[in-house]
N, C-alpha and C positions, 0 to 999 in steps of 0.2 A: 354206588360205583362211579368213579370219575369218568367223564367222557369229554371228548374234544369238540362235540357238536352242540348246538343250541337245542333246547328242549322243544319237541313238537307236541302240541296239545290243541286240537280243534274244539275241545269242550271247555276251554278256558273261560271262566265267568269274569266279566268286568266288574270292578268294585263299584263304579258309577256308570250309568247309562252313557254310552258313547254318542257323540254328535257326528252326523254325516260330514260336517265340515272338517272333522279331524282327519278324514281320509283323502282330502283334496289339498295339495300343496299350495303354498301362499301365492305363487305367481302362475298358477295353472290357468290355461285358457278358459276353462269352465267358469272360473271366478270373474274373468273379464266379461264374458258373455252375460253372466248373471247381472253384473253391474250395468252393462249397456242396455240390456232389454228391460230392466226395471225402470229405466228412464224413458222408455217408449210410451207414447200416448196410444192406448188401445181402446179408448172409449167407443169408437165406431164399431169395433168387433164385439165388445162387451154388450153393446145395445142389442145385438142380435140374439142374445141368450135370454131364456125365460126363467122366472123364479119358480115356475111349476116343475114338479118332478124331482128327480135326483139331482143334487148339486153337480155342476160341470167343472171340469178342470179349467183353471184360469188360462186365458189366451196367452199370457206371458210365459207360462210354464211350457206350453206346447211350442211357442216360438223359440224358446231357449233350446228345446230338444232338437228342433229342425236345424237351427243355426249351428249348433255344436256338431250335429251329425254330418252336415255338409262340410264343416271345417275339418272333419276327421275322416272323410271319405266313405261315409255310410249314407245311402240314399234310399233305403227300404224301411217302410213303417214297421214291418215285422222285425227287422233287425234292431230297430230302435226300441221296440217293446221288449225284446229279449235283453238288451243291454241295460234297461231300467231295472232288471232283476240281478245283474251280475257286475256291472261297471260302476265304480264309485262316483265317477264324474257325472254319469247319467242319473244316478240316484240323487246326487246333490242338486242337479238342475230340476229334477222331477219332484223334489221335496219328499223323497221316499215313496211317492205314489207309483203305481204300475199301470199306466194307461194302456188300453187295448190298442192293437195295431190299427183297427178300423177307425178309432177315434183320432189317432195320429195322422193317418192318411187323409181322413175327411177334413181335418183342419187345413192341411196344405191345399187340398182341392177347393175348399169353400172360401179361402181367404187369400187367394193368389194376388189380388190387386193390392193388398196391403204391403207386399214385398217391395213394390216401387216406393211406397211412402217411407218404409223403414230404411231403404237404401239412402234416401235423402237424410234421414235422421242420423245415420252413421257418418255421412259426409259432413253434417253439421258438427259432430263430435270431432272429426278430423280437423276441421277449421279451428275449433276451439283449442286444439292441441298444437296449433301452428303448422298444420300439414295442409296438403291440397292447395298449394299456391299455384295459380294457373297463368302465370306470366308466359310459360311455355307448356304446351301439351303435346304428347305423342299419341298418334292415332294408328290403330292397327286392327286387323280382323283375324278371326280364327274360325275354322269350320268344326262344328260339333254334330255328330250323328243324330239324326232324327230317330224317334222311337218307332221306326217303320222299316220293313224289309225293302231293299232296293228293287228286288225283282217284282215287287207289286206296283212299280211305277210303269204305266203303260199308256199308249195312245188309244184312240177310240177303236181302231181296227183290231188292235191286240186284245182289248176288252171284249170285243164282239166274238173273237175266236175263243176266248176263255169262257164267255157266256154260253156259246154253242156247246162247248165241251161239258159244262156243268149241266146244261139242259139234258144232254144225252145221259149223263150219270144219274140225274133225277129220274129220267124215264126208266132206266134199268132198275133203280131202287123201287119205283112204283110197281113194276112188273114182279119183282121179287116179293114185295110186300103183299101184292094181290095173290100170288101163289101160296104164300104162307097163310094168308087169311082163309083161302079156300080150303086148304088142308085142315086148318083149325076148326072150320065150320063143320067138317065131316066128323072131327074127333070130339069137339067140345059143345057142339050144338049152338045155342044162342048166347054164348059168352061174348063179351066185348072184344073187338079186334080192330077198332077204328083209330087207335092211337098211332101217330106217326113215329117210326123208328128215329132214334136220336140222330143217326147219320143223315137221314133225309131232312130233318129239321135244320141241321147245320148247313146242308147244301142249299136249301131254299132261302135261308137267311143270307148266305153269301151271294146268291143270285140277286136277291132284292137290293143288296148293297151295291153290287156292280151296276145294276140298272139305274139306281139313283145317281151314281157318279156319272154315268154315260149321258144322262139327261142334261148335265150341267157343263159339259165340255165340248170344245170344238173338235174338228177332225184331226188337226195336227197337234193339238195340245196333249201334254203328258201329265197325268195326275196319279199320285200314289193312293191306293185304295185305303190303306191304314191311316195315313195322315195326309189329307189332300193339300195342306199348306206346305208340306216338305217338297223340295225340289232336288233333282239330281245335280250335284255340284262336285266338281273335281277337287280333290284334296289329297296331297302327297301322291299324285299320280293315279289315284283311284277315283272312279266316278261312283258316288254313293248318295243315298238320300240324306242330305245334310241341311243344316241351317247355317247361314253366314252370320256369325256373332261379331258385333262391332264394339269397340271400346276406345275411350280417350282417357289418358293417364297423365297425372301431373308428374313433374320431375322427381318428386320424392316417392313415386310409386303408388299413389292413391288413384283408384278408378273413379273418375269424376263424371263419366257418362257411359251408358251402355244401352245397346239395343240389339234386336234380332231381326234379320230379314231373310227372305227366301230367294233374293236376287243374288246371282253369282258375282256380279260386278261390284267393286267397292267405290267406284267413282261417284255414284249418286248418294253415298252414305256420309261423305265428309262434312258437308254443310249442316245436315241435320245433327250430327254429333257435336259440332261446334255450337249450334244453337242450344242443344240440350245442356252442354257444359255451362253456357252463359246463364241459362234458366236455373240450373241446379245451384250455382254458386253466386249468382248475381254479379258476375265479373266476366269481362270479355278477354279471351286469350290474346296475347300480343304476337306469339310465335307458334307456328304449327309445324310439327315434324311428322311426316308420313312417307310410306314407301311409294313406289311407282304405280301401284294399283290405284292410287287416289289421284293420279295426275290427269288433268284435263284442262283445256282452255277455260271452260266455265269456272272451274275451281280456282285457277290462277286469278281470273278476273274478279270473282266474288271476294276472295281474300284481299286482293289489292284495294277494292272499293271499301272494305271494312278496316283498312289500315293494319292488316295482319301480315306478318312476314312469313312467307312459305319456304320451307326447306323440303321440297317434294321433287325428287328427280323424275323426269319423264321416262318413257319406255326406252328411248334411244340414248339416254345420258351415259349409261355405262359403256355403250359401244362406240362412243364418239371417236376415241383414238383409233379404233379399228376401222371405222367408216372413213376417217380422214385419210387413211392410206390409199384409198381410191382417188386417183388424181382428178377425177371428174365428180367427186362428191360435192354436194351443194355448198359445203363450207369453203370450197375453192372458187366460188363465184362471188366476186365483189359487188357490193351494191352502192350505187351513187344516188343518194336521196334527192339531190338537186335535179338530176335528169329523170329520176324515178325509173331506173333501169339497172339491170345486172350486166356484168362483163364476164364472159366465160374464160377459162384458162387459155383459150386460143386467141383471146383479145377481141372476140366478136360480141356485139350487144345482144342482150336478152331483154326485150322491151315489153311494156305492159300490153296485155292482150284483152282481158275481160275480167269481170268479177264472177266468181263461182260461189253459189250458195247451196250448201248441203243442209237441207232442212232436217234430215234425220239426225245428223250429228250436231246440228245447230252451229255450223261453222260458216263463216263468211271470209273468203280469201280473194286476194288479188292474184291473178294468174299472169305470169310473164312467159313469153315464148321467143325462141331464137329466130333470127331473120336470115341467117346465112348457113343454116344447118345442112341444106341440100348440097352445098359445095364443100363441106368440112370433111377432111380425110379421116378424122377419128370419130365420126358420128356414131359408128357401131359400138365404140367403147363408152360413149357418153350417154346414149339413149337408145331404147328399143323402138321408139317412134320415129316419125318423119322429122320431128324437130324437138329440141330440148325445151321442157317447160319447168317452171319453178312456181310453186304455190306459196304465197306469203299470207298466212292467216293474220287477220288484223290484230290479234292478241299475241302474236309471236314475240314481241318485245318482252312481255311478261314471263313467258317461258324462258327466254334467254336470260332474264334477270335471275330466275331461280337457278339456272345452270351456272351462271357466273358466281352466285352466292355459294353454291355447293362445291365449286372448284377451288375456293380459298382454303387455307389450312384451318382457319377458325370455323368456316362453314362445315368442313368435313368432321371436325371434332364435335360440333353441335349436333350434326345429324346422327353421328354414332351414338349419342346419348339415347336415341330412340330404342336401340337394341337393349340397353340396360335398364329401361324403365317399363315398357309395356310388354315386351316379349317374355320376360321372366314371369309376368302375371299369368300368361296363357300356359306356360310350362308348369307352373305350380298347380293350376287348376286341372290340367289334363293328364299330367304325368305323376305329380306328387300325390294329388288327391283323387286320381283315377276317374275324373269326370269326363268321359269320352262319349257319352250318349245321354240325351235328355230322357228324363223319366216320364215327362208329360207330352201330350200331343196337341197340335194346333199352335199357330204362331203367337196368339195371345198368352197361352199358358207357358210356352217355351220362353217367351220374353220375360214373364214374371219369374220363372225358374232361373233364368240367367241373371236377373237382378238379384235374386237370393244368392247365387254363386258369387257375384261381384261384391255384394254386401259382406259376405263372409271373408272374401279376400281382403277387403279393407279393414276388417276387425283383426285379421292376422297381421296386417301392416301396423296397426296400432299396437298390438302385443309386442311386435318386434321392436318398435320404438321404446316402449316402456321397459322392456328387458335390457335394452342398450343403456337407457338412463339409469337403471338400477344397478348395473354392473360397475 
């Protein structure tokens, strides 16, 4: 009988045994990952395996599975194991083997340090393809949730209150257990009744962990019980247990440096990222693009000393036009370098007073003060103090150079390139691939996992380039 549909037959026998390669398209991501990982040097990992016992899965096979899974938004060893039975791309990368989820998870846990090494391997491949040119780099950060509940971040006093509550609960459980034991002694005689109930064991383990954390912390310090390295950092208006993830990206979108910190501020992370970029690629950037979170006199000074051009707006740069509407804003005070003094809008001198050293902020400033403020009719509009003062940080000219640079049409266009280079990397990681929380705990493990994430992002950038060239 004629039909308009194709025949359905799940029992169809192949004339020749099929190859798993037949089920993976020519330009599929799995093929690129297979090619890249086959070029990795895994001798160090292989040396840790023994010839004794059952043969192990090759490290490259497990590396391929993890890299492909992170590239496609799968972060669970159990899910990877399941996909090795049903997903043709996973079957291809696993050579039709079906590794147990414990084997898959243990490999990630035991070989974390290798991810930093393979991050560099992928960077080398990018360079060979003519990518990752670091004349200009864009620097930015993104907050990623720690694998720890925010409500478990407490100070010493809060931990003590929690500990007192747990001790009370343990006491009640002991009383209940004693009552049960007494009743069972009457009923069962000399049968055993000394085993601790599971809920009591759990409470005691929690109490021991809290006591251990309290021994290591000061009175005002806050520590998360689940992941002591994680800190509460504000992200998108919410304060949560986060890690501050840092990255430097070349103009063509390759992540050339990556790190993780528990510090909320970005200022101290700029120079280490630049140093890591230089180490990774053996080339020093000439131009640095970064947002105002990285602006500081120290950073302006260090970049100037290393002959790097900074396109980094300070915190007040965006508000300059609004601030200048104030007739007594500092910008309306003219400076005379020959006399080393300012002149206020009322024509009165603001002369050098003293040098102010802020050791905490590592700032050294010349302070200028008004001499005729007590007679000035507009003093209340100009200052809240008895006289107007102006602080001139000795590195102020470097900040002004950055402002002047960003105020030009060319400077604005160059700075805007930052938004099209590094910010799409974070968007792809967090929203397209749904990586919004680390799977591992502790700053060393999370940094290794972040390097894996960045390694994968660079492979996806390579695939995009190859697809563009093939079209």
